[in-house]
C-alpha positions as CSV (number, residue, x, y, z in Angstrom):
1,M,63.2,23.5,55.6
2,L,61.0,20.4,56.2
3,E,57.9,22.6,56.4
4,L,58.8,24.3,53.0
5,L,59.1,20.8,51.5
6,F,55.7,19.9,52.7
7,L,54.3,23.2,51.3
8,L,55.9,22.4,47.8
9,L,54.4,18.9,47.6
10,P,50.9,20.0,46.5
11,V,52.5,22.3,43.8
12,A,54.6,19.4,42.5
13,A,51.6,17.1,42.4
14,A,49.6,19.8,40.5
15,Y,52.4,20.2,38.1
16,G,52.7,16.5,37.5
17,W,48.9,16.3,36.9
18,F,49.0,19.2,34.5
19,M,51.9,17.8,32.5
20,G,50.3,14.3,32.3
21,R,47.0,15.8,31.1
22,N,48.8,17.8,28.5
23,S,50.6,14.6,27.3
24,V,47.3,12.8,27.0
25,R,45.9,15.7,25.1
26,N,48.8,15.6,22.7
27,E,48.3,11.9,22.1
28,D,44.5,12.4,21.5
29,R,45.3,15.3,19.2
30,K,47.7,13.1,17.1
31,E,45.1,10.3,16.9
32,Q,42.4,12.9,15.9
33,E,44.7,14.3,13.3
34,Q,45.4,10.8,11.9
35,F,41.7,10.0,11.9
36,S,40.9,13.3,10.2
37,K,43.5,12.6,7.5
38,Q,42.0,9.1,6.8
39,Y,38.5,10.6,6.8
40,V,39.4,13.2,4.2
41,T,41.1,10.5,2.2
42,G,37.8,8.5,2.2
43,L,35.9,11.5,1.1
44,N,38.3,12.1,-1.7
45,L,37.9,8.5,-2.9
46,L,34.1,8.9,-2.9
47,L,34.4,12.2,-4.9
48,S,36.8,10.6,-7.4
49,D,34.3,7.8,-8.2
50,Q,36.2,5.1,-6.2
51,P,33.5,4.1,-3.8
52,D,34.9,0.6,-3.3
53,K,38.2,1.9,-1.8
54,A,36.3,4.5,0.2
55,V,34.0,1.9,1.8
56,D,37.0,-0.3,2.7
57,L,38.7,2.7,4.3
58,F,35.7,3.7,6.4
59,I,35.4,0.1,7.6
60,E,39.0,0.2,8.8
61,L,38.2,3.4,10.7
62,L,35.6,1.7,12.8
63,D,37.2,0.2,15.9
64,V,35.3,-2.9,17.1
65,D,33.8,-2.1,20.5
66,S,30.4,-2.3,22.2
67,D,29.4,1.0,20.5
68,T,30.3,0.0,16.9
69,L,29.5,-3.8,17.0
70,E,25.9,-3.3,15.7
71,T,27.3,-1.1,12.9
72,H,29.6,-4.0,11.8
73,W,26.6,-6.5,11.9
74,A,24.5,-4.0,9.8
75,L,27.3,-3.4,7.3
76,G,28.0,-7.1,6.9
77,K,24.3,-8.0,6.3
78,L,24.0,-5.1,3.9
79,F,27.0,-6.2,1.8
80,R,25.7,-9.8,1.7
81,R,22.2,-8.6,0.7
82,R,23.7,-6.5,-2.1
83,G,25.8,-9.4,-3.4
84,E,29.1,-7.9,-2.2
85,I,30.1,-11.2,-0.5
86,D,33.8,-10.4,-0.3
87,R,33.2,-7.4,1.8
88,A,30.8,-9.2,4.1
89,I,33.3,-12.0,4.6
90,K,36.0,-9.4,5.4
91,I,33.9,-7.8,8.0
92,H,32.9,-11.0,9.7
93,Q,36.3,-12.6,9.6
94,N,37.7,-9.4,11.2
95,L,35.1,-9.7,14.0
96,T,35.9,-13.4,14.7
97,S,39.6,-12.5,15.3
98,R,39.0,-9.6,17.7
99,P,39.9,-10.2,21.3
100,S,37.6,-7.4,22.6
101,I,34.3,-9.2,21.9
102,T,32.6,-11.8,24.0
103,E,32.5,-15.5,23.1
104,Q,28.8,-15.3,22.2
105,Q,29.5,-12.4,19.9
106,R,32.3,-14.3,18.3
107,R,29.9,-17.2,17.6
108,M,27.4,-14.8,16.1
109,A,30.2,-13.6,13.8
110,M,31.0,-17.2,12.9
111,F,27.3,-17.7,12.1
112,E,27.2,-14.7,9.8
113,L,30.4,-15.8,8.2
114,G,28.8,-19.2,7.5
115,L,25.9,-17.4,5.7
116,D,28.5,-15.4,3.7
117,Y,30.1,-18.6,2.5
118,L,26.7,-20.1,1.7
119,A,25.8,-17.0,-0.4
120,A,29.1,-17.2,-2.1
121,G,28.7,-20.9,-3.0
122,I,31.7,-21.9,-0.8
123,Y,29.7,-24.8,0.5
124,D,32.4,-26.7,2.3
125,R,33.4,-23.8,4.6
126,A,29.7,-22.9,5.1
127,E,29.0,-26.5,6.1
128,D,31.9,-26.5,8.6
129,M,30.6,-23.3,10.2
130,L,27.0,-24.4,10.5
131,L,27.8,-27.8,11.8
132,A,30.1,-26.3,14.4
133,L,27.3,-24.0,15.6
134,Q,24.3,-26.4,15.5
135,T,24.8,-27.5,19.1
136,D,24.4,-23.9,20.3
137,K,20.8,-23.4,21.4
138,Q,20.8,-19.8,20.0
139,F,21.7,-21.0,16.5
140,H,20.4,-24.6,16.4
141,E,17.2,-24.0,14.4
142,A,18.7,-21.5,12.1
143,C,21.7,-23.7,11.4
144,Q,19.4,-26.7,10.6
145,R,17.4,-24.6,8.1
146,H,20.6,-23.2,6.4
147,L,22.2,-26.7,6.3
148,L,19.0,-27.9,4.5
149,E,19.3,-25.0,2.1
150,L,23.0,-26.0,1.5
151,Y,22.2,-29.7,0.8
152,E,19.4,-28.8,-1.5
153,S,21.8,-26.6,-3.5
154,T,24.3,-29.4,-3.7
155,H,21.6,-32.1,-4.3
156,E,22.8,-34.2,-1.4
157,W,19.4,-35.6,-0.7
158,D,20.5,-38.1,1.9
159,K,22.0,-35.3,4.1
160,A,19.0,-33.1,3.3
161,I,16.6,-35.7,4.6
162,R,18.5,-36.2,7.8
163,V,18.5,-32.5,8.5
164,A,14.8,-32.2,7.5
165,L,13.9,-35.0,10.0
166,K,15.6,-33.0,12.7
167,I,13.6,-29.9,11.7
168,T,10.3,-31.9,12.1
169,R,11.1,-32.1,15.9
170,F,10.3,-28.4,16.2
171,D,8.3,-27.9,13.1
172,S,5.8,-30.6,12.2
173,S,5.0,-28.9,8.9
174,A,8.4,-30.0,7.6
175,E,6.9,-33.5,7.1
176,V,5.7,-32.3,3.7
177,L,9.3,-31.2,2.9
178,V,10.6,-34.7,3.9
179,G,8.2,-36.2,1.4
180,Q,9.5,-34.0,-1.5
181,L,13.1,-34.9,-0.5
182,Y,12.4,-38.6,-0.6
183,C,10.9,-38.0,-4.1
184,E,14.2,-36.4,-5.2
185,L,16.1,-39.4,-3.8
186,A,13.7,-41.8,-5.6
187,E,14.4,-40.0,-9.0
188,Q,18.1,-40.7,-8.6
189,Q,17.6,-44.4,-8.3
190,T,18.4,-46.7,-11.3
191,Q,16.5,-49.7,-9.9
192,P,12.7,-49.5,-9.9
193,E,12.5,-51.3,-6.5
194,A,14.7,-48.6,-4.9
195,G,12.6,-45.8,-6.4
196,E,9.4,-47.4,-5.3
197,K,10.7,-47.8,-1.8
198,Y,11.6,-44.1,-1.5
199,Y,8.3,-42.9,-3.1
200,L,6.4,-45.0,-0.5
201,K,8.5,-43.4,2.2
202,A,7.5,-40.0,0.8
203,R,3.9,-41.1,1.2
204,Q,4.5,-42.2,4.8
205,H,5.7,-38.7,5.7
206,D,3.2,-36.9,3.6
207,P,0.1,-39.1,2.9
208,E,-1.1,-36.5,0.4
209,C,2.1,-36.3,-1.6
210,V,0.7,-36.0,-5.2
211,R,4.2,-36.1,-6.7
212,A,4.8,-39.6,-5.2
213,A,1.3,-40.7,-6.2
214,L,1.8,-39.7,-9.8
215,A,5.2,-41.5,-9.9
216,L,3.9,-44.7,-8.3
217,G,0.9,-44.7,-10.7
218,R,3.2,-44.5,-13.7
219,M,5.5,-47.1,-12.2
220,W,2.8,-49.6,-11.4
221,Y,1.0,-49.1,-14.7
222,A,4.3,-49.8,-16.6
223,Q,4.6,-53.0,-14.5
224,G,1.0,-54.1,-15.4
225,Q,-0.3,-53.5,-11.9
226,L,-3.4,-51.8,-13.3
227,V,-5.7,-51.9,-10.3
228,K,-3.0,-50.8,-8.0
229,A,-2.0,-47.9,-10.3
230,R,-5.7,-46.8,-10.8
231,N,-6.4,-46.8,-7.1
232,M,-3.4,-44.7,-6.4
233,L,-4.1,-42.2,-9.1
234,V,-7.9,-41.7,-8.5
235,G,-7.1,-40.9,-4.8
236,I,-5.4,-37.6,-6.1
237,L,-8.9,-36.2,-6.6
238,H,-9.4,-36.0,-2.8
239,E,-5.8,-35.5,-1.9
240,D,-5.2,-32.4,-4.1
241,S,-7.9,-31.9,-6.8
242,D,-5.8,-29.3,-8.5
243,F,-3.6,-32.1,-9.9
244,V,-6.4,-34.2,-11.3
245,S,-5.6,-32.9,-14.8
246,E,-2.0,-34.2,-14.5
247,A,-3.3,-37.7,-13.6
248,L,-6.2,-38.0,-16.0
249,P,-4.5,-39.4,-19.1
250,L,-3.0,-42.3,-17.1
251,I,-6.3,-42.8,-15.2
252,K,-8.1,-43.2,-18.5
253,A,-5.4,-45.6,-19.7
254,C,-6.0,-47.8,-16.5
255,F,-9.7,-47.8,-16.9
256,D,-9.4,-48.6,-20.7
257,D,-7.0,-51.5,-20.1
258,L,-9.4,-52.8,-17.4
259,H,-12.3,-52.5,-19.8
260,D,-14.2,-50.4,-17.2
261,E,-15.8,-47.6,-19.2
262,T,-18.6,-47.3,-16.6
263,G,-16.1,-46.7,-13.9
264,L,-14.3,-44.1,-16.0
265,V,-17.6,-42.2,-16.6
266,Q,-18.5,-42.2,-13.0
267,F,-15.0,-41.0,-12.0
268,L,-15.1,-38.2,-14.6
269,H,-18.5,-37.0,-13.4
270,E,-17.1,-36.9,-9.8
271,C,-14.1,-34.9,-11.1
272,V,-16.4,-32.3,-12.7
273,K,-18.6,-32.1,-9.6
274,V,-15.8,-32.0,-6.9
275,A,-12.9,-30.3,-8.8
276,H,-14.7,-28.4,-11.6
277,S,-12.1,-30.0,-13.8
278,T,-12.1,-28.8,-17.4
279,S,-9.9,-31.7,-18.5
280,A,-12.4,-34.1,-17.0
281,A,-15.3,-32.3,-18.7
282,V,-13.6,-32.3,-22.1
283,L,-12.8,-36.0,-21.8
284,L,-16.4,-36.8,-20.6
285,S,-17.9,-34.8,-23.5
286,E,-16.1,-37.0,-26.0
287,L,-17.5,-40.1,-24.4
288,I,-21.0,-38.4,-24.5
289,A,-20.6,-37.5,-28.2
290,R,-19.6,-41.1,-29.0
291,E,-22.3,-42.8,-27.0
292,N,-25.1,-40.3,-27.5
293,S,-24.7,-37.4,-29.9
294,I,-22.8,-34.2,-30.8
295,E,-25.7,-32.1,-29.5
296,A,-25.7,-33.9,-26.1
297,A,-22.0,-33.3,-25.8
298,E,-22.4,-29.7,-26.8
299,Q,-25.1,-29.1,-24.2
300,F,-22.9,-30.8,-21.5
301,I,-20.0,-28.5,-22.3
302,Q,-22.2,-25.4,-22.2
303,S,-23.5,-26.4,-18.8
304,T,-20.0,-26.8,-17.4
305,L,-18.9,-23.5,-18.9
306,I,-21.7,-21.7,-17.1
307,Q,-20.3,-23.0,-13.8
308,N,-16.6,-22.9,-14.7
309,P,-15.8,-20.7,-17.7
310,T,-12.4,-21.5,-19.2
311,M,-10.6,-21.0,-22.5
312,R,-10.1,-24.7,-22.9
313,G,-13.8,-25.4,-22.4
314,F,-14.7,-22.8,-24.9
315,H,-12.2,-24.3,-27.4
316,K,-14.0,-27.7,-27.0
317,L,-17.4,-26.1,-27.5
318,M,-16.3,-24.6,-30.8
319,D,-15.0,-28.0,-31.8
320,F,-18.5,-29.5,-31.4
321,H,-20.0,-26.5,-33.3
322,I,-17.6,-27.1,-36.1
323,R,-18.4,-30.8,-36.3
324,A,-22.2,-30.0,-36.3
325,A,-22.0,-27.1,-38.8
326,D,-22.5,-27.4,-42.5
327,V,-19.6,-27.1,-44.9
328,G,-19.2,-23.4,-45.8
329,K,-18.3,-20.0,-44.5
330,A,-19.7,-20.6,-41.1
331,R,-17.5,-23.6,-40.5
332,D,-14.4,-21.8,-41.9
333,S,-15.1,-18.8,-39.6
334,L,-15.5,-21.1,-36.6
335,R,-12.2,-22.9,-37.4
336,M,-10.4,-19.5,-37.7
337,L,-11.8,-18.5,-34.3
338,Q,-10.9,-21.8,-32.8
339,K,-7.3,-21.5,-34.1
340,L,-7.0,-18.0,-32.5
341,V,-8.2,-19.4,-29.2
342,Q,-5.7,-22.3,-29.4
343,Q,-2.9,-19.9,-30.1
344,Q,-3.9,-17.8,-27.1
345,M,-4.0,-21.0,-24.9
346,Q,-0.5,-22.0,-26.1
347,Q,0.9,-18.6,-25.0
348,R,-0.5,-18.8,-21.5
349,P,1.4,-20.5,-18.6
350,K,0.0,-23.7,-17.3
351,Y,1.4,-23.6,-13.8
352,R,1.9,-21.0,-11.1
353,C,3.6,-20.9,-7.7
354,R,1.2,-20.1,-4.9
355,H,4.0,-18.6,-2.9
356,C,5.7,-16.1,-5.2
357,G,3.6,-16.1,-8.4
358,F,6.2,-17.6,-10.6
359,S,4.5,-19.1,-13.7
360,G,5.5,-21.2,-16.7
361,S,4.7,-24.2,-18.9
362,T,6.7,-26.7,-16.9
363,L,5.7,-28.3,-13.6
364,Y,8.5,-27.8,-11.1
365,W,8.2,-29.4,-7.7
366,H,10.9,-27.0,-6.4
367,C,10.1,-23.4,-7.4
368,P,13.0,-21.9,-9.4
369,S,12.2,-18.4,-8.1
370,C,11.4,-18.7,-4.3
371,R,12.8,-22.2,-3.8
372,S,9.6,-23.4,-2.1
373,W,8.6,-27.1,-2.3
374,G,5.3,-28.3,-3.7
375,E,3.9,-24.7,-4.2
376,I,3.7,-24.8,-8.0
377,K,0.3,-26.1,-9.2
378,P,-1.8,-26.1,-12.4
379,I,-3.5,-22.8,-12.9
380,I,-7.2,-22.8,-12.0
381,G,-9.5,-20.3,-13.7
382,L,-10.1,-18.8,-17.2
383,D,-6.6,-19.7,-18.5
384,G,-6.4,-23.0,-16.8
385,E,-8.6,-25.8,-15.4
């Protein structure tokens, strides 16, 4: 009897294994049938022009595990890029609450969630997420840059400067950015002394900050500090010669008030030689016409046009032709042509961003298109200087 029992044990074990396997298959079959029903439901939603509901359903079908985690990252970034921020937030919030992912993966989900909030304009939540992650070496630099983006959007220049100074520790080129941020802070001040202090700080971080130089020049000129204003403004020629045209009216005012026409003429000649500035050439030609003759001024403009042909220079040349021409049809024709050139000049943009190509008639220090700082400059060439 005992021997028979031992003989039946393998049979009992085999039967138990078979029944257990069959039970697992039944469970798998039920899950597969449920998945198939949901999948078919998703397809029906797609076919019935309800893609939003279909996408949400397909997201729910994806279990979060090591095989599908990359799919969740890709989906979240895709939705954020397409402007579907609600969906991106839903995916990343779902990831942060999953117990099956590692702590580092959870922090990555928090970082992506912070970027979702930033894109959605939910700045307080974005700031909380980024500040919480900035101590993590993996996210430190990225968090600093995104915090800077956030503070720029909210015009919190004090906070932006503190973050930008941290960025200079691993990116020295950010000193130029710090200069621009101090200029923004200076423009918020109601007291001239406070504004001057911040503009000078901007020049400390970026010694060639033209924006601060122009502002200080205007400020000191208004205060009657003519020599100080002139010296600051003439330095723009060697700091960034593209901006000489912006400073010239005030530079001329400084030289005029100091009764130094000789110094003005020397400076204008240097501008034409170093920067090929049409604005300087036009201003100098008027001085030549006054001190010498219209013919001498005309010859000077012609020589500058050969080296640097511009619409503005041509417009000035026609002006001298009109002044020298006899009254009659020739003068009338020249005036009509000059008017057409002037209309063409007025339609052309004056400034262009070197980073993205954005152009317009207003000088922005922070590009409205690509959000770059200090990349918009006066246009150089036929339509500009």
